N, C-alpha and C positions, 0 to 999 in steps of 0.2 A: 467507342474509342479504344484503341489497342492498349494492352497492359503496360506498354512502355511509354505511354503518353506523359506529358509533363504534369507534375503535381500542381495543385492550386492551394492557396492559403485558406485554411478553414475559417469560417465565421460561426460564432455561437449565437443563436437566437434566444431571446428570453422574452417573457411577457412584457409587452409595452415598449419594446425596443430591441436593440441589438447589442450584444456583448462582443466587442471586437477584440481579437487576441492581442493586438498591439496597443490597446487603449491603456493609458497610465492608470494603475490601480488607485482607487480612492480610499486609501488607508491612512489613518492618522497615527503618527508615531514621532518620537523625538529623534531627529537625525543625530548622527554620531558626534557632531560638533556642538550639540545642545549644551547650554550652560549647566544643565542638570546632569549631563553624562559624566560619570565617574565621581560624583560628589555625594552619593548616597548608597546605602546598602540595600540590595534587593533580597527578597526572600528566596527567589529562584531565578536562575539564569538558564535558559534553554537554548541549545544550539541546534538549529534545524527547524524550519517552520512548515514542514509538509504534514502528512497525515498524523504521524505520532507527535510531532512537536507542537503544532498548533492546537490540537485537541488537549494535550496535557497542559499547555499554557492556559487554555480557556477554563478547564476544570479547576485548576489551582487558583486562578484569578477569581473565579466564582466563590471560592472559599474566603476570599478577602486577602489573599497573599499578593505582595508586590512582585510581579513577574516581568522579566526582561526576555524577549524572544528575538533571537538573532538568526538571520538568514543570509547566506552568501549570495544567492541569486536575487534578482529583482522580479517581483511577481507582476503580472502572470508569466509563468515560465514552465515549459513542458519538461517532462522527465519520462524515462522508460517505465512502462507500466502495462499490465494487462487490463487495467481500468475497472474490472468487475468487483463490485462490493457485495459480499455474501449477505445473506439474510441477517446474520447476527450483527454485522456492521450497519445494516439498514435500521435495525432496531435501536442501536445506539444513536444514530443520526436523528431518529425520531424522538428519542428520549431527551436529547440535547437541544431539540427544537431547531435543528439545522436542515432537516430533510426538506422542508418547504423551500428553503433557499437553493438547495441543489436542484430540485425539480423545476424551480422557476427559471433556471438557465436554459430550459428547453431540452434537458437530458431525457431521453425516452424511458418511461418505466417499462421493465421487462417482466411479463407475467407468465410466460410459458418457457419451458426448458426441454431440451431433447438431448439424448446421448445415443450415439451410434458407434458400434464397434464390437468385434469379436463375437459375432453372432447374436448380439443383443441390440434391440432398439427400444428405448424407453422415452416417452414424451408425456407431457401433461402440464397442468398448472402448478405454479410454485406452492408448496405446502405452507400452511399458516397454523400457528398455535400460540396460545398465551399472549395474544395481542400483537404478534409479529406482523409486519406488513406482508401482504401477498404480492410483493414485487421486489425486484432488485433493480439496480441501474449500473451504468458504466460510464461515468462522466469523464471527459478529457481532463487530464491532470492539471493543466493550467487553469481550468475552471474550478475543479474541486479544491485544489490547494488554496486558491484565492478565496473561496467561500469560507473555508476553515480559518484562514488567517483573519478574515473580517470578523468571524465569530469570536476569535480571541481578542481582537481589539475592542469589540463591543463589551466584552467582559472586563475590560480595564487593563489589558496587557499592553506593555510598551514594546512596540514592534519596530525593529530596525532592519532594513534590507541592505544588501550590498556590503555586508560586514563579514569579514573572515576572522575566525578564531585561530590564533597562532600559538597559544599557550594556556596553561592553567595557572592560576594564582593560588599559592599554598600558604597556609598559616598554621603553625603548631601541628604539622603532620596531616592536615586535612585540606582538601580543596576548598577554597574560599572565594572563588571567582574565576574570571577568564581574562586572558590577554587578547585583545581583538584589534583588528586593523580596519579603519574606516575606508570608504571609497577614495578619499584624498590621500591615503597612505599613512595617515597618522595612527599611531598605536596608543592604546590606553588600557587600563585595568578597570574592569567592572566587577565589583565585589558582590558576592551572593552567599547566602547560607548553604545553598545546594545548587550544584551544576548538573544539568541533565543533558546527556548526549542523545539527540534524536536525529542524528546526521548520517544515517544510512549504513550500509554494510561496510563501507570504508571509513568508518567513524573517526573523525579527528579526536574527539573526546576520549574514545576508547584507546586510541594510540597514545595520547598524552598521559592518560591515567595508567597506562601499561596493563590494560585489562586483557587477561589471557583468554584464549579459546578453551572452554571446558569440554567442548565436543566439536569435532571437525569430521565431516563426512564427504568433503570434496565436492567437485562439480560433476553433475550427472547429465545435464542436458544443455543444449543451446536453444535460445528462443529468438525467432525471427518473425517480424510482423510488419504489416503496413495497413493502410486504410483504403477502402474501396467504396465508390459511389455507384449505386445501381443494384446492390443486393437488397432486395425489398423484403426479405423475411424479417419480421419484427421480433422473432424469438431468439433466445440464447441457445446456441447449438454447440455441442461438444462432440469430438470424434476421436477414435483411437483405432489405428490400423497399420499393419506392417511396421511396427516399431516406431510409429510417429504419432504424436498427439496434435490435434488441431482444434481451433475454436473460432466461431464467428460471433462477434459481440457487437450489437448495435450501439452506437453512441451519438453524439451531437450531429446536427446538420444532415441527417440521413446517411451518414457514413457508417461503415461496419469495419471494425478491426478484425482482420483475419490473421491469426497467430498459428505458427507451427513450432513444435518442440521435438527435438531429435537428439539421439545420444551424442555426448560431447566428443566422442572419438570418431564420429561419422566424417568421411572425407569431404572437404569443402571445395576442392578444385581451385581454379583461378578466381580472383575477386570479381572479374568481369562476368563470371558465370553464376554469381550468387542469385540473381533474380530468377534465372531459369531453374536453379536448384530449389529455390523457395517454392515455385509453382509445382515442380515435380513432387516435392514433399507434401504439399497440400493435396495433390492427387493421390498419393499413397494413403494418406489418412482418410480422405473423403473425396472420392471421385466426383460425386455430385456437386460438391462445393467447388471443385476445380473447374467444372463446366460452367458454373454460375459466374465465377471470377473471370472466365474468358470473355463474357459478354458485359463486364462491368468496366469502370474507369478507375485506374489507380489514382488516389488523391494525395499521396505523400510518398516520401522516399522509403526504401526498405530499411527498417531498423534491425540491427543484428547485435545480439548480446550473448557472449559466451562466459562472462564472469558471473556465474550464478552459484556460488558456494553454499553448502548447507552447514550451518554451525550454530552453536550456542557460545556466547561469551560470558565471562563473569560480569554480572549486570550491576553490581553495586560496589562501593568502596567508601572510604572516609570522605564525606562531602560530595559524592558524585553518584550518579545512576545512569543507566542506559535504558532506552525504550525504543520499540520498533525494530527495524532492520539492524540497528546498531547492537541490539541485545541478542537477537537470533534472526537467522535468515533461512528461509525455505526456498527450494526450487519453486519457480512460479507456475509449475504445471497445474497446481490446485488453485491458483489465483487467490490465495488467502492473505496476501500481504496487507491490504488496506484494512480488512476486518481485524486482523491480528493487531495492527497498530492502534486501532480504536480501543480494542479490549485491553491492551497493555496500558494505554493512557488511563483508562478507567481504573485498572488495577493499581497503578502507582498512586493515583489520586486518592483512592480509598485507603491504601496502606499508610500514606503520609498523614491523612486527616488533618488535625489541628496541631500536630506535633513538631512543626518546623521551628518553633521558638526555643526548643531545648535540644542540645546536641545528643544527649543520651536517648531521648525519645525518637529523634530522627534516625539514629543508628539502628535502633530496634525496628523502626518502620521499614528501613531499607532491607534489613535481614528478612522481614516478613515478605516483602515484595520479591526478593530474589528466590525465596523458597516457593512462593505461590506461582511465580513465573515458570519455574522448572516443572512444577507439578501440573499446572494447567496446560502447558504447551508441549510437553514431551510426547504424549500419545499422538496428537495430530501431526507432530513433526515426524515421528517414525512412520506413520501411515503415509504421509506425503512422500517420504523417501521410497517406500515400496512402489508407489505410483510412478515416481520419477525414474525408476528403473523400468523403462518402457516395455522391454520384453517380458519382464516379470508381471507388469500390469496387464498385459494382454493375456497371459496365462491365467491370471486371477479373474479377469472378466470372463474368459471362456469357461472357467469352473463354475460361474454363476448361472450358466445357461439352464441348468436343471431346475433352478429356482424361479426362473423368469415368469412362470405362470402361477406362482404362489400368490394368494390374495393380497398379502402385505408387501410383496416385493417392490412393486412400482412405487408406492408411496415412500417406502424406506429409502429406495435408491434416489429418488428425487430430493428427499430431505438431506441426504448425505451430500449430493452434488451442489445443492443450493446453500449449504452451510447453516441450515436451520439448527437450533439448539436441541440437544437431547432433553428428554423429560427430566425436570428437576434441576437442570443446569442453570446457573445464574451468574451474574457478574460479580457477586459478592464473594469475598474471600473467607468470611466467617463461617 
């Protein structure tokens, strides 16, 4: 079928049945008009229930805290994403006992990786060390986010969907809750000892808390992608060529996400020409992939995103904290967002520990979190910036050609691309 054929709605297969995208989620939560709503103090209120929010909520609930999780959308609901979960993220899913749930949806495990570009071709099995899984995966986000939210609910989190946060509730100079609007339009205050913004790069919590950018490196690339049926290669494939990055990432239902990233100042032409430009860019980065796409069927619309800033925000303040893309956002060229969100959730949970009952201990914990966040994520942030400057990345790859026959080159290169941990690196802040 030609590339311009009409898209079809995806279905997600799982063991023992079918997970339909439009099936109502079986999540148990108090609705916004519950008699309990607004009548008690929560330990934590978390705004945003995707990768960072649901995992943070789950971890804190497992400590015994009373956690309220608020989400503007109704799950399952898709969102822009490269889907790829790095090895360090897979390790955390396994540690949290959520990986079996993700794989049970029919998401294909990816065990081999290849990179082609700038005179280098590297391929092989994913590395493993210290018990890390020898696989990664790339679940559709309306599947992954639903799995994570269910994990939070099982841990005891009170989850409310279709709720928008419109303000912060302040007491004695500290955030002490949120002002939110239910689907019926009614507003109410939900009080909490700590409010966590896990609501993305355009974070409402960050805006309401007046959290400044502590570093701003602007927008470097645009990312365009769609899904293809009929690309039968089961491996994760990355490409770099002629100033364009591309990826082929297998996901649910035999579909493959084919992504291209190109400089933000590249001419776009007319909107009606974008699908042709997308295919041309795929060909520039990976001629073989372009040929394969020509014989496949496009299964979704073309998703175009140019709002991909690189920044750090101030991540904590009196009574509030930020996690995930709300705290820092990287260009998605390295596809690190999901694993970063998981790591930040684990970091915030560890720093808070059992100190939420005391304002002084909470403030000290938030200071530790802010310092650890900057220390842990600044080096990979800067490396990702270098890669997102695509012409510089090509020159960097070309400079590696002389090392490509070194005995340790292939394994080290695959470890870096797959997001495996370096020796001695742990999740702990101590």
